[in-house]
MDTraj code that builds the backbone (N, CA, C; nanometers):
import mdtraj as md
import numpy as np

residues = "MET SER ARG GLU TYR SER ASP GLU GLU ILE LYS ALA ASP ILE MET ASN ARG LEU MET ARG ARG GLY CYS TRP GLY GLY ARG TYR MET PRO LEU ASP SER LEU VAL ASN TRP LEU SER LYS ARG ILE LYS ARG ASP GLY LYS ARG ILE ARG ARG LEU ILE ARG GLU LEU VAL LYS GLU GLY TYR LEU LEU ILE HIS LYS LYS GLY LYS THR ILE SER LEU ASN PRO ALA ILE ASN LYS GLU ILE ILE GLU TYR ILE GLU GLY ILE ILE ARG LYS".split()
xyz = np.array([
    [-1.8412, 1.1399, -0.9334],
    [-1.8349, 1.0975, -0.7959],
    [-1.6932, 1.0552, -0.7586],
    [-1.6311, 0.9677, -0.8378],
    [-1.4942, 0.9277, -0.8077],
    [-1.3976, 1.0172, -0.8829],
    [-1.2872, 1.0510, -0.8192],
    [-1.1885, 1.1366, -0.8832],
    [-1.0675, 1.0543, -0.9221],
    [-0.9862, 1.1095, -1.0081],
    [-0.8646, 1.0403, -1.0526],
    [-0.7541, 1.0645, -0.9506],
    [-0.7016, 0.9568, -0.8941],
    [-0.5940, 0.9651, -0.7960],
    [-0.4602, 0.9461, -0.8655],
    [-0.3592, 1.0184, -0.8169],
    [-0.2250, 1.0004, -0.8716],
    [-0.1638, 0.8726, -0.8137],
    [-0.0586, 0.8241, -0.8781],
    [0.0086, 0.7037, -0.8307],
    [0.0645, 0.7235, -0.6900],
    [0.1172, 0.8424, -0.6621],
    [0.1733, 0.8696, -0.5297],
    [0.0652, 0.8665, -0.4222],
    [-0.0535, 0.9192, -0.4528],
    [-0.1633, 0.9163, -0.3561],
    [-0.2089, 0.7731, -0.3286],
    [-0.2113, 0.6910, -0.4310],
    [-0.2527, 0.5516, -0.4139],
    [-0.1494, 0.4764, -0.3303],
    [-0.0210, 0.4987, -0.3571],
    [0.0839, 0.4338, -0.2779],
    [0.0723, 0.4740, -0.1312],
    [0.0501, 0.6027, -0.1048],
    [0.0362, 0.6501, 0.0331],
    [-0.0876, 0.5878, 0.0981],
    [-0.1961, 0.5730, 0.0221],
    [-0.3184, 0.5137, 0.0753],
    [-0.2971, 0.3658, 0.1084],
    [-0.2255, 0.2938, 0.0229],
    [-0.1949, 0.1525, 0.0492],
    [-0.1178, 0.1400, 0.1806],
    [-0.0124, 0.2196, 0.1950],
    [0.0694, 0.2106, 0.3156],
    [-0.0064, 0.2600, 0.4389],
    [-0.0925, 0.3608, 0.4215],
    [-0.1706, 0.4122, 0.5335],
    [-0.2696, 0.3075, 0.5835],
    [-0.3336, 0.2358, 0.4924],
    [-0.4268, 0.1302, 0.5323],
    [-0.3548, 0.0195, 0.6082],
    [-0.2375, -0.0190, 0.5597],
    [-0.1601, -0.1218, 0.6298],
    [-0.1150, -0.0728, 0.7671],
    [-0.0756, 0.0539, 0.7752],
    [-0.0283, 0.1098, 0.9019],
    [-0.1424, 0.1176, 1.0036],
    [-0.2608, 0.1598, 0.9605],
    [-0.3744, 0.1688, 1.0523],
    [-0.4140, 0.0327, 1.1071],
    [-0.3935, -0.0727, 1.0294],
    [-0.4267, -0.2082, 1.0740],
    [-0.3109, -0.2735, 1.1499],
    [-0.1977, -0.2042, 1.1617],
    [-0.0842, -0.2559, 1.2367],
    [-0.0099, -0.3671, 1.1654],
    [-0.0078, -0.3636, 1.0338],
    [0.0563, -0.4689, 0.9538],
    [0.2032, -0.4350, 0.9310],
    [0.2861, -0.4576, 1.0319],
    [0.4297, -0.4358, 1.0247],
    [0.4988, -0.5706, 1.0384],
    [0.5927, -0.6001, 0.9507],
    [0.6746, -0.7207, 0.9636],
    [0.5959, -0.8498, 0.9588],
    [0.5893, -0.9216, 1.0714],
    [0.5261, -1.0527, 1.0771],
    [0.3747, -1.0497, 1.0749],
    [0.3143, -0.9344, 1.0979],
    [0.1682, -0.9228, 1.0904],
    [0.1347, -0.8725, 0.9512],
    [0.0657, -0.9506, 0.8731],
    [0.0433, -0.9156, 0.7330],
    [-0.1040, -0.9199, 0.6973],
    [-0.1329, -0.8727, 0.5743],
    [-0.2698, -0.8625, 0.5258],
    [-0.2792, -0.9307, 0.3898],
    [-0.3895, -1.0007, 0.3624],
    [-0.4060, -1.0625, 0.2303],
    [-0.4066, -0.9580, 0.1194],
    [-0.3312, -0.9838, 0.0161],
    [-0.3195, -0.8916, -0.0956],
    [-0.4525, -0.8712, -0.1661],
    [-0.5284, -0.9785, -0.1858],
    [-0.6557, -0.9679, -0.2559],
    [-0.7549, -0.8785, -0.1819],
    [-0.7574, -0.8849, -0.0495],
    [-0.8480, -0.8000, 0.0287],
    [-0.8135, -0.6531, 0.0097],
    [-0.6861, -0.6219, 0.0154],
    [-0.6427, -0.4837, -0.0023],
    [-0.6781, -0.4317, -0.1415],
    [-0.6535, -0.5127, -0.2437],
    [-0.6847, -0.4727, -0.3811],
    [-0.8344, -0.4532, -0.3979],
    [-0.9161, -0.5413, -0.3415],
    [-1.0615, -0.5279, -0.3536],
    [-1.1122, -0.4009, -0.2867],
    [-1.0603, -0.3661, -0.1686],
    [-1.1029, -0.2446, -0.1001],
    [-1.0691, -0.1206, -0.1814],
    [-0.9471, -0.1170, -0.2343],
    [-0.9034, 0.0020, -0.3065],
    [-0.9659, 0.0133, -0.4447],
    [-0.9960, -0.0972, -0.5087],
    [-1.0457, -0.0921, -0.6460],
    [-1.1858, -0.0329, -0.6548],
    [-1.2548, -0.0222, -0.5448],
    [-1.3874, 0.0397, -0.5454],
    [-1.3791, 0.1903, -0.5648],
    [-1.2659, 0.2506, -0.5269],
    [-1.2505, 0.3960, -0.5366],
    [-1.1615, 0.4419, -0.6507],
    [-1.0829, 0.3512, -0.7069],
    [-0.9799, 0.3912, -0.8024],
    [-1.0110, 0.3375, -0.9406],
    [-0.9925, 0.4234, -1.0399],
    [-1.0138, 0.3799, -1.1780],
    [-0.9023, 0.2858, -1.2207],
    [-0.9296, 0.2033, -1.3195],
    [-0.8382, 0.1000, -1.3694],
    [-0.8034, 0.0011, -1.2592],
    [-0.8981, -0.0236, -1.1753],
    [-0.8952, -0.1102, -1.0579],
    [-0.7711, -0.1900, -1.0248],
    [-0.7825, -0.3206, -1.0281],
    [-0.6822, -0.4092, -0.9701],
    [-0.5468, -0.4076, -1.0361],
    [-0.5417, -0.3950, -1.1666],
    [-0.4124, -0.4004, -1.2359],
    [-0.3229, -0.2852, -1.1931],
    [-0.3799, -0.1671, -1.1835],
    [-0.3011, -0.0505, -1.1435],
    [-0.2542, -0.0643, -0.9983],
    [-0.3420, -0.1107, -0.9116],
    [-0.3070, -0.1251, -0.7706],
    [-0.1984, -0.2298, -0.7530],
    [-0.2110, -0.3427, -0.8225],
    [-0.1087, -0.4483, -0.8128],
    [0.0258, -0.3993, -0.8668],
    [0.0240, -0.3178, -0.9723],
    [0.1489, -0.2620, -1.0270],
    [0.2151, -0.1708, -0.9238],
    [0.1353, -0.0870, -0.8577],
    [0.1906, 0.0044, -0.7572],
    [0.2422, -0.0712, -0.6352],
    [0.1766, -0.1806, -0.5984],
    [0.2256, -0.2622, -0.4875],
    [0.3600, -0.3245, -0.5236],
    [0.3744, -0.3724, -0.6480],
    [0.5041, -0.4269, -0.6922],
    [0.6122, -0.3202, -0.6858],
    [0.5785, -0.1957, -0.7230],
    [0.6760, -0.0866, -0.7146],
    [0.7171, -0.0619, -0.5695],
    [0.6202, -0.0642, -0.4775],
    [0.6518, -0.0429, -0.3353],
    [0.7403, -0.1550, -0.2807],
    [0.7201, -0.2767, -0.3292],
    [0.8055, -0.3879, -0.2869],
    [0.9475, -0.3664, -0.3377],
    [0.9615, -0.3237, -0.4636],
    [1.0949, -0.2988, -0.5203],
    [1.1659, -0.1856, -0.4471],
    [1.0888, -0.0839, -0.4033],
    [1.1473, 0.0289, -0.3305],
    [1.1790, -0.0068, -0.1860],
    [1.1302, -0.1215, -0.1376],
    [1.1612, -0.1669, -0.0030],
    [1.0608, -0.1270, 0.1036],
    [0.9517, -0.0637, 0.0662],
    [0.8522, -0.0211, 0.1642],
    [0.7649, -0.1371, 0.2119],
    [0.7397, -0.2351, 0.1257],
    [0.6532, -0.3477, 0.1598],
    [0.7312, -0.4787, 0.1574],
    [0.6861, -0.5731, 0.2374],
    [0.7424, -0.7079, 0.2399],
    [0.6362, -0.8058, 0.1924],
    [0.6784, -0.9085, 0.1194],
    [0.5867, -1.0104, 0.0689],
    [0.5989, -1.1345, 0.1569],
    [0.4848, -1.1950, 0.1877],
    [0.4801, -1.3171, 0.2666],
    [0.3960, -1.4207, 0.1934],
    [0.4116, -1.5464, 0.2301],
    [0.3304, -1.6576, 0.1793],
    [0.3220, -1.6610, 0.0268],
    [0.4381, -1.6606, -0.0365],
    [0.4497, -1.6732, -0.1824],
    [0.3716, -1.5651, -0.2575],
    [0.3716, -1.4431, -0.2044],
    [0.3106, -1.3304, -0.2731],
    [0.1626, -1.3123, -0.2473],
    [0.1057, -1.3858, -0.1545],
    [-0.0374, -1.3741, -0.1271],
    [-0.0687, -1.2731, -0.0171],
    [0.0308, -1.2356, 0.0614],
    [0.0101, -1.1386, 0.1687],
    [0.1245, -1.0369, 0.1691],
    [0.0958, -0.9184, 0.2248],
    [0.1973, -0.8121, 0.2319],
    [0.1928, -0.7453, 0.3685],
    [0.3041, -0.6810, 0.4029],
    [0.3120, -0.6020, 0.5251],
    [0.4126, -0.4893, 0.5028],
    [0.4107, -0.3933, 0.5943],
    [0.5060, -0.2828, 0.5886],
    [0.6411, -0.3289, 0.6424],
    [0.7480, -0.2692, 0.5900],
    [0.8832, -0.3033, 0.6322],
    [0.9162, -0.2277, 0.7610],
    [0.9293, -0.2976, 0.8749],
    [0.9552, -0.2284, 1.0014],
    [1.0947, -0.1658, 1.0091],
    [1.1858, -0.2060, 0.9237],
    [1.3208, -0.1509, 0.9271],
    [1.3244, -0.0048, 0.8821],
    [1.2260, 0.0363, 0.8030],
    [1.2233, 0.1752, 0.7548],
    [1.0918, 0.2428, 0.7936],
    [1.0466, 0.2196, 0.9178],
    [0.9173, 0.2732, 0.9595],
    [0.9131, 0.4258, 0.9608],
    [1.0226, 0.4927, 0.9933],
    [1.0220, 0.6394, 0.9938],
    [1.0031, 0.6942, 0.8532],
    [1.0702, 0.6343, 0.7549],
    [1.0564, 0.6794, 0.6167],
    [0.9140, 0.6563, 0.5659],
    [0.8537, 0.5456, 0.6051],
    [0.7163, 0.5155, 0.5627],
    [0.6195, 0.6181, 0.6200],
    [0.6328, 0.6489, 0.7469],
    [0.5439, 0.7460, 0.8103],
    [0.5618, 0.8836, 0.7483],
    [0.6859, 0.9248, 0.7224],
    [0.7121, 1.0541, 0.6592],
    [0.6535, 1.0587, 0.5180],
    [0.6653, 0.9493, 0.4429],
    [0.6109, 0.9414, 0.3072],
    [0.4593, 0.9587, 0.3101],
    [0.3924, 0.8871, 0.4009],
    [0.2464, 0.8948, 0.4097],
    [0.2030, 1.0357, 0.4475],
    [0.2658, 1.0931, 0.5498],
    [0.2279, 1.2274, 0.5936],
    [0.2561, 1.3320, 0.4867],
    [0.3660, 1.3154, 0.4122],
    [0.3992, 1.4106, 0.3072],
    [0.2976, 1.4117, 0.1942],
    [0.2466, 1.2966, 0.1564],
    [0.1509, 1.2876, 0.0463],
    [0.0105, 1.3263, 0.0916],
    [-0.0312, 1.2785, 0.2080],
    [-0.1682, 1.3024, 0.2540],
    [-0.1907, 1.4485, 0.2910],
    [-0.0901, 1.5159, 0.3416],
    [-0.1069, 1.6552, 0.3866],
    [-0.0974, 1.7565, 0.2740],
    [-0.0728, 1.7128, 0.1517],
    [-0.0616, 1.8084, 0.0402],
    [-0.1928, 1.8749, 0.0103],
])
top = md.Topology()
chain = top.add_chain()
for i, resn in enumerate(residues, 1):
    res = top.add_residue(resn, chain, resSeq=i)
    for name in ("N", "CA", "C"):
        top.add_atom(name, md.element.get_by_symbol(name[0]), res)
traj = md.Trajectory(xyz[None], top)
């Protein structure tokens, strides 16, 4: 029933979910909620998702708020984020 997703697909899904909810800059989403939603579909649940979120933060795509409890998309690079999501999802 569930398929194995690549790391790139999971990263695109994380950013797509944040984008659909309008979480740019000062509008953020609780990290635990995002991890819980995604872990229902992805194998190796929360640890893998949290690792990929840390990678996205290091790459500059995500911003951390409230001492690491919430995240949002980086509005300074919104064009790159949209291109990244469309490039992965349309494959």
